[in-house]
N, C-alpha and C positions, 0 to 999 in steps of 0.2 A: 644302897649300892656303893661300891668304891669306884672312884674315878679321879683323873688328874684335873688340874686347874683349867687346862685348855678345853677339855671336854665339858667341864662344869660351866665355863664361860659360854660355850656353844648352846648348852641347855637353857641358860638364863637369857641369852640373846634371842633364841627362838620364842621363849615365853614373852619377852618384851614385844617382839614384833607381832606376835599373835594377839596382843592386847591383854594377856593375863595380868600384867602389871601396867596399869594405865599411866599416861603421862602425868607428871607432877605428884605421883604417889611414891611411897618409899618401898624399897625392897625389904623383905624380912630381915631381922637382925642376923648378923653373921653366924652367931652360934645356932640360931634356928635353922639357917640354911645348911650348916654343917650337920645337924641332926637329920634334916630331911633327906640329904643326899649321901649320908654316911661317909663324910669326909672330915678332915680336921679343919679348924678355923683358919689356919695358914693357907690351905688350898682355897677356901672361900675368899680370903683376902686377895690372893693373887688373881682369882677369876674375876672378882669385881674390878681389880686394877685393869684388866684387859678391857672390860666394858667402859671404864672411865676413859681409857686411851682412845676408844672408838667413838666417844662422844655420846654414848647411850645413857649413861648415868653420871651423876655428879654428887660428891659428898657435900652436904650442907650442915653446918654446925647446929646442933640441937634437934635436927630432924632425922639425920641418917643419910642413907644412899638413895637419892631421889632420881626417878626415871625422868629424863628430860623430855619436855614437850618438843615436838618436832613439826610445827606447822609452818614450814619455810615460806618465806615471801617469794613469789615468782619474780625473778629478775628477767624481764623480757630481753630478747636479743635485739635484732635490728628494729623490731617494731616499736621499742621504747623511744626510738629517735625519729619516728615518722614525722615528716614535715606537717602532716595534717594535725598533729598534736600541738606543736609549738609555733609553727608559722601561721597557721590558720585557726588555731585554738588557743588554749591557755593551760596546756598540760605538759609540764616538764618531765624529764625522765623518771625521777624518783616518784613522782605522782602517778605516772603511767604504771609503774610496778605495783603501787598500792591499790590502784583501781582494778588492775587485773587480778589481784589477790583478795579483793573484797574487803580491803582495810580502810578504815577512816583515816583521814590525814588533815593536817593543818599546816599553814606555811611555816610556823615556828618549829615544826619537826626537823627542819634543816637550819642549823645555826652556821655561822661562818665567821672567819677571820680573814681580812684582806690586808696584805702587806706587800711592799716592794722589797724584794730580796735579791741576793746575788744568785745567778743561775749556777746550779751544780752541773757536773758533766752530763748527766742524763737529760736534764732539762735543756741545756745548751745544744746538745746534739739534736734533740727533737725539734727545737725552734730555729735551729740554724744560726745561733748567736755564739759569741765568745764566752767561754767559762768565766764567771764573775760578772757578766753583764747584768744590769738591772732588769728584772722581770716582775710582773705581778703574780702573786700567789693568792688564789682564792680557795681557802681550806674550809671544807664543810664537815660537820658531824651530823649524821642523819639518824633519827630515832623512829621507832614504831611503837606507839602506845607507851612511850617513855623509856623503852629499851633501845640502846644503841644498836644499829645494824651495820653501819659502815662509816668510814671516813673517806673523803675524796678531796684531793687538791688539784686544781686546774692552774695552768701556767700560761701567761700571755705576754707578748711583747707590749711594752707600755704604749707605743705609738698606735697599737690596734684598739686599745680599750680605755685610754686615759679619758676621764670625764664621763664615762658611761656608767650605767647601773651595775656592770660587772665588778667595779671597784667600790661599790657602796656596801658597807658591812652590815646593813640591815638584815636581820634574820629572814630566811625564806628565799625563793627564787629571785633572780636578778630582773625583776619586773615581769610584766606579762610576756609569756613565751620563753622566759629564762635567757640564759647566756647565748644560746644559738640565735635567738631572734635579735639580740643586741648586736651580735657579729654581722648578721644579715643587714641590719640597718646601717652598719659601718661599711657596707659594700664587700663583706667577707663571708658570704653565705656558705655554711657548711654543706659539703656535697658528698664527701666520702670519709670513712673513718676506718681505722685499724685498731682492733682490741686484742690484747695479749693477756692471758691468764696463767697464773701458776700458784701452787699451794706451798705454804711453809708454816712453821710454827711462829707465833707472834712474839714480838719483842715485849719486854715487861711493860713498857709504856702503852703499847697497843692493847695488851691484855687488860690493863687497868682502864683505858679509855673506852674499850668496847665491852667491858664487864664480862670477860670471858671466863668460863670455868676452866679448871686445870685440864690440860690435855687437848683443848680445842685448837685446831689449826685455823689459819685464815686463808682466804683466796685473795690474791693480789692482782689488781687490774692495771694495765697500762694502756692508755688510749691516745691515739693521734687523730686529730680532726683536720681534714683538708678542704680547701676550696676547690672549685671545679678545675682550676689551673694547677692544682697540686701543691699549693702553699699551705704549710701547717699553721693553723691559726689558734690551736689549743693543744696542749699536752696535759694529760691528766694521769694521776696515780691514785689508786684507791685500795683500801684494805677492808675486806668484808669478813664478818663472822661466818664461818663456813656453814654452821648448822642453821643459820637464819635465812638462807636463800636456797632456792632451786633455780638452776640456770636453764632458761627455755629459749630455743632458737627454732624459728620456722623460716624456711627458705627454699627457693627453687633449686633443684639439683643442677649444677652447671653441666653443660655438654662436655 
């Protein structure tokens, strides 16, 4: 049959979603698809390009066009921050996601770099300090079975965290209960937070660090954590590989 590349892309998309092409298998060669659907190879190439842009397939050298596995990690909403997990247990947020997803994990799945830096405008506005003021940055790279899933950097006023496990660069959570328990022991118990998300294409450095295939966007997180009296005690920025997470929220509908 004769068809355009958008129509062919729709046919192949449906076949992938039906499971005709299983995750981590290759699509037929482009000349084979051209023969099967009675189109020219250029039409196939453009159709496959559409699927690449949607994140359904990715070209891999010496293999061909591979259907991407899509078993996303559940990223829990407010439940990942429940005090029952970190204040009374030993489950920090990234561990809560893995347990909810049935994934194994180990503390070294989270590496980190701790440094005292000058606050940029965004960090300064969030923490209520002057631009250029010293703040602690705790930057983490988190992996799942060796594959990077996201990077997250948290920022703190030095007076709040100096000498605590938050500024210890040892891989893994900041001690039992993680950073939130550390803040609690400092008299700065997290009570409320605001998270903001948006999507964009990655920078070259982000694509390399997260080992992203061509065409995959990222989800950007900004988080402000407040004490009961409204003081911001942590500002966080994260960049997540879009295909490696599903975002799950359960909440009571407000009146």
